[in-house]
Every structure is written in structure tokens, then in C-alpha cells.
N, C-alpha and C positions, 0 to 999 in steps of 0.2 A: 845506912850502904848509899853511896852514888849513883846515879844513873847509870855512869860507863861502866862500872862496878857490876850492876845491873845487867847491861846491854852484853858486857864479855861473859858473863854466865847463860846468858842466853843464846848467844854464837856456841861457848863450846857443846851445851846443849845440844845443839842442833846437830852440831859435827858428830857427837858422840851418837846419837838417833841417826844419822846416817850412813856411820860406818857400822852400825848394829843391824840395819835395815839390811845394808849389802852380805853380811855374813851369813844373815839367818834366809838370803835369797839364795845366794850363793849355792848350796847343796839340792836347792828347788830347780835349776835350771844343769846343772852338772848331771846331778842325777839320771832323770831322764834321757838324756843323752847316751851318757855309758853305757845305761839301757837298751836303748835302740841299739848301739851298739853291736853286744853282746848278743842279743836277740836274735839278728840275722845270724851267727852264728850256731846257735843251737835250735834255730827252726824245724832243719831237716832232721834232727831224731828224735825229735819232741812230738811230731803231728804222728805215726802211728801209734805212740803212748796214748795222745788225747782222742785219737779214733777208738781206741781201746776203754778208753774213762766213757766216752761219749755212749757207746755202747753199753755199757754197765749203768748209768744212768738209765738210760732208754729202759735197761730192763727191771731196773727198782721201782722206777715211775709207774710201769704197765703191773708190778707187782701190787703196787701198793694203791692204784685203782682198783682191780680186782677184788683186793680183800677188803676194800672200805667198802665196795660197791655192796659185798656179802653182807658185811655186819649191819648196815644200812638201810638193806633192802628190806626186813621184814619191819621193821617202824615204818618205811615208808607205806609198805602194802596196807599196813594196820589204821596207819593213817586216812590212806586213802578208803578205806572201806568202814571207817566211821562217816569218812566225809557222803560216801556215796550212799550209806543208810540215813544219815541228816535230810541230806536233798531229800532223799527216794520217799522217806515218813514224813515230808515237808510235805513234797506234791501230794501225797495222799491225802493227809489233811485238809488239805487245800481245797481240796474237790468236794469236802465233803460241807 
């Protein structure tokens, strides 16, 4: 191949890559613009629903914390009791 043919192929490939980048970048620019435009229309009707969702999530979070603490609490008491016994016996045995 001649150097001119290689340069032409390089130039065509570069042009194709620029066109491909523009086609791929266009939705990344257009979609957020339309999303912002239409989000303003739906903001007022969505707010009460979002408040209900937030309150429900808080209820679920509180219930989860309560149940998990009730499930873990006996194990914590057992570990704390064993550690207390170890320390207490260690102190008693060191004094002798």
C-alpha cells in the first residue's frame, strides 16, 4: 500500500470515530435535558407520594433495628457475661 492510501484510511477512520462519538454522546446530552424539563411538571404530584414513601421507609428502618437488636441482645449479654467472668477470675487469681 502506498503512504497516501494509508493516510486516506487513517483520515476516514478518524472521521468515522468522530461521528460515532457524536452519535453516542447525543443521548447523554439530550436525555438529561428532557428529564429536567419534564421533571418540573411532575414535581408537585410526586411530593406527597415521596413523603409517604419516606415515612414508610422510616417505619421499616425502626422495625428492623428493633428486631435485630432483640435477636442480637442475648448473644451480647452472653459475650459480656463471659468477658466479665474472665476479668473477674483473672483479678482474683492474680491477687493470690
